[in-house]
N, C-alpha and C positions, 0 to 999 in steps of 0.2 A: 348248380345246387349248392356248392361250397360258398359261393358268394352270397347267395340268399340266406344261408345259415348264419354267416358272419354278420350280415346286415341285421337280421332279426336279433341276434345276440347283443349287438351294439345298441339297438333300440331298447331292449330290455334293461340293460345297464343304465342307459340314460334316464329311463322312466323311474328306475329305483333311486337314482341320485336326486332326481327332481322331487320325489316323494320325501326323501330324507331331508332335503333342504327346506321344503315346506313345513315338515314336522319340527325342524330345528327353529325356524322362524316363529312358529306358533308357540313353542316352548319359551323362547326368549321374550315374546310379547307377554305371555302369561307371567313370566318372572318379573318383568318390569312393572306390570300392573299390580302384582302382589307387593312389590317393594314400594311403589307409590302409595298404595293403601296403608302400608305400615308407617310410612312417613307422615301421612295425614293423621293417622291415629296418634302417633307420637306428638305431633304438633298440637292436636286437640287436647291431649293429656297435659301438655306443658302449659298451654294458654287456656285451660278450661275455666279457671277462676276469673272473676270480672270485677271491674270498678265502674259503678253506674252512678250517674248524676241524675237524681230525681227532679230536683228543683234548683233553679239558679236565676238571679235577676238578669235584666238585659245587659247591664254593664259588666257582667262576668261572662266572658265568651268562651265556650267549650266547642272546639271543632270536632265534628263527627268523623270518625275514622277508626282504623284498626291498629293504632299505635299502642303498643304495650307499655304499661307503667309498672315499675318495680315496686314491690311491697314496702321496701325501706324508704321509698320516695313519697309515699302517701302523706306523711306529715308535712313535707315541703309543699306539696300541692295544696293542702289545707291552709298553710301559712300564706301562700301566694294569693289564694282566693280571698283572704281576709286583708290583703294589702300589706303584709309584713315582709321584711327582707329575710333571706336565708343565707347560710354560710357559703354554699356552693351553688353555682348556676344550674338550673334545671333544664337540661336539653331534652325537652318533651314538647312536641308541637300540638298537643291536645288542648293546652290552655294558652289563650292569647292575653297579652298585656292590656289591662283596662285603664279607665281614667283614674287620675291621681286623687281627686277629691270625692270620689264615690266609692264607698266600701260597703259590703254587706253588714247587716246588723248582727247576724248570727251565722254560725256554721255548725251543721249537725252531721256527724259521721256515725253510721251504724255498721258494725262488723257482724256478719252472719256466718257462723261456722257450721260445716256439715253439708254444704251445697255449693256447687260451682256457679250457678246462675239461677235467677228467679224471673218468672214471666210477669214483668210489670206491664200494666196496660199502657202507661205513658211515661216516657223518660226524655231527658234532654240529650244525653249522650251516654255511650257505654264503651268501655275499653277493656281489652284483656289484661289480666293481672299476672305478671310473671314474678318468680322468686318470692313466693308468699311467706316471708319471714315475719315473726311477731313484731309489732310496732305499737307505740303509744303516742299520744299527743301531749306529753309532758312539756316538751319544748315550746309548743304553741301556747299552752296554758300559762307557762312562766312568762312568755312575752306579753300576753294579754294582761296578766296581773301586774307586771312591772310598768307597763305603759299607761294603764288605766286604773292604777291602784286607788286613786282618789274617788273614782266613780263606782267602785266595788262591782265589777261585772259578774255575770253568772257563768261559772265554770263547773260543769258537771261531767264526771267520768264514772261510769257505772257498768258493772258486770253482774247481773243478778245470780247467775249460776254459781259464781265463785264468791258471792257476797262481798264484792269489792266495790268500795265507794270512795270518791274523792271529790270534795266540794270546796269552792272558794267564793268569796264575795257574797252577793245577795242570795246565792243558792242555798246558803245555810238557813235563811229564813223562809224561803219559798218551798224548798223540798225537805223541810224538816219532818213532815208527816209522810214522806214517801216510803213505802215498804221496801226494805232492802234485803233482809234475811229471808230465806225460804219459808221459815215459819210465819213471818209477818205477811208474806205474799199469799200464802195458802189461806191464812185467815182473811185476807182481803178478798179472795175469790169467793168466799162464802157470804160476803156482805152484799148489800143491795147495790146495784149499779155495776156489778162485775161483768167481765166479758163472757162469762159462761151463759148469761141470759141472752146475749146478742149474737154470738158466733155459732155457725153451724158446725157442731163438733163431728158429726158423721161417725167415723170409725174411732175417733179419739175417746178415751175413757177418763172419767174423773177419779177413778180409783188407782190409776197407774202413776208411779213416781215420775217416769219419763214424760208422760203426757202432762202432768201437773207442772213440771219444770218448763215445758214449752208454753203452756197457758199462762204461767206466772210472768214470763217475759213479755207476752202480749199485753198482760195487765199493766205492767210497768210503763209500756209505751202509751197506753190509754191514760194512765194517771199523770204522766208528765204533761201532756197537752191539757188535761183538765185543770191542773194546778196553774199552768201558764194563763189559761183563760180567766182564772180568778185574779191574777196579778198581771193584767195587761200593761200596766205602766212600765214594767221591766223591759218590754220589747220596744219602748219608745225613747229610752234614754240614749245618752251619747256613746257609751261604751259598748263594744261588741261582745257577744256571748258565745260560749263554746260548749258543745255537747258531744260526748263520745260514749257510745253504747256498744256493748259486745254481747251478742246473743249466741248461745250454744245449745239451745233446745233441740234443734234439728239434728245436731251431731249425736246427741243421746238417742234420739228416735231411730236414726240410721243404724246405730250399733245394736239396738234392742230388736227392732223389727226388720231391718233391711231396707234398702232404697227402692225395692220393688213392692213394698208392702202398701196397703191402702192407708195405713196410719201416716206413713211418710208423705205420700202424695197429698193427702188432705191437709197435713200440716204445712206443706210447701205452698199450697194454694191459699191457705188462710194467712200465712205470713206475708205473701206477696200483696194481697189486698190490704192488710193492716199497715204495712210499710208505705204503701201508696197513699193511704188516707193520712197516715202520720206525717209524711212529707208535705202533703197539701195543707194540713192544719198548721204545721210549723211555719210554712211559707206565708200563709195568710196572717198568722198572729204577728209576724214581724213586718207586716206591711209590704209583702212581696219583695223583701230585701234579705232573704236568707238562702243559703246554699245547703242543700241536703244531698249527701252522698251515701251510697250503700256499697260495701265491700263484701262480696260473697267468696268464700274460700272453703274447700273441702276439709283441709287440715293444714295447720302450720308445720313448718319444717322443724321447729324447735319449740319447746314449751315456753310460755310467756311468764316471765318473772318480773315483778315490779313491786315497789313499796305501796302499801295501801293504808288508808286511815279509816277508822270507824266513825260513826256519827258523833260520838261523844268528843272525839278528838277534833273533828272538823268544826264543831261549834266554837272552839277556842281560836280558830284562825282569824275570825273577824273581831275578836275581843281584844282591844288594845291593852287592857289591863292584865292580860295573861302573861305570866313569866316565861312561857314557852312559845310565845308568838314571835318567832325568829324571822328576820328579814332575809331576802335573797342575798347571796354572796356577791352577785354581780348585777348591776343595773345597766341597761343599754344606753342610758344617758350619762354614764359615769365619765366618759371621755369629754363630753361637752362641759359638764360641771367642773371637771378638773382643769380644763383650759381656761375657763372664765375666772376661777379662783387664782390660778397661777399667774396669769398676766395682770390681773388686777393688783395682786400683791407686789409684783415687780414694778408696776406703774406707781403705786403708792410709795414704795421704797425709794425710787428715783426722785419722786417729788419731794420727799422729806430730805434727801441728801442735797438736792438743789437749793431748797429753802434754807437749810442750815448753813450751806456754803455762802450764800448771799448775805445772810445775817452776820456771819463771822467776819466777812470782809467789808462790811458797810461802814462808811464814814459818818459818824453822828452829826458832825457839823455841816455836812454837805447833803447827805441823803435824807435826813429827817427834818421835817419842818418844825418839830417840837424843839429840838436842840438849837436849830437856827434862830428861832424867836428868843430862846433863852440867852444865847450869846449876844444878840443885839441889845437886849435889856441890860445885860451886864456891862457892855461897853458904854451905853448911855449913862448908866449910873456912875 
């Protein structure tokens, strides 16, 4: 009896231990699953923003993959797609080196604030964007202007919400009538041919300030392609063009209505379709030789501060008679010109020294035929 009691007690203890071990294993599995989910959410939050290539010619190769690109390296990517050199090597496998004598005629970069990604129907490639710091294409614009200043390329940098405009070259003549201030854009929305008559507004209202800001940015995209269709010769010249647009209408809608609101969802769908058509139009206008990129970011880590110029100031840029039309402090061809002038001056100085030395030590009666003939005539006389 005692033995049977001990045996039953040992079995009970063993069963209890087994149950405790099974419970511990389940708890550990649940903990690991929860930790993995948190890691996935954290990674999704870090890499939620995106860098999307809508259009690109065949000689500009983008590899599809999940290679993240830093926000501060976006200007370098734009410069490399246009065939320009950069100060530091870009260790990013998403862009492949293309042919030397084939370059795109234009690069169009659109920055959309207030959304991490847009559902585009068709894209070339899309990459996660990390470290979303503010950036500008001022360095690329300076390179285009310095290398192709004789051809006056089109350089347009525009942010309608902040009324920020920067134009160079032929952009002053083409986009002179482009509405820039919010008052001008709202007046443009009430005219014939505005986007209000062609877009399905759905839950968006014409009386809301935030809705009008978003619609004004869509109107600017429409007006840019309309003006380029009138001046098609600009897309066929030798110099490359640069466009940089920043849209923040979705950010205002998310603050006012929230990201789960029907206004925000309708605006996101409208902007995705409008940007898709905008990229196709720009690609077609430049003869299938344009690169169109879209950067979507929820919010930048720091506010964007840069110098801006008004339309009146930008008109003086292409005016050679203006006293304020200052040149750039540094030209990328400065080293080449400096070496040509330096060694040419050294060669001329050495040539003058050699000629002067030979003339000084010349024997008139032996080296010169004039003095030789004169001496013979003197002797004969």
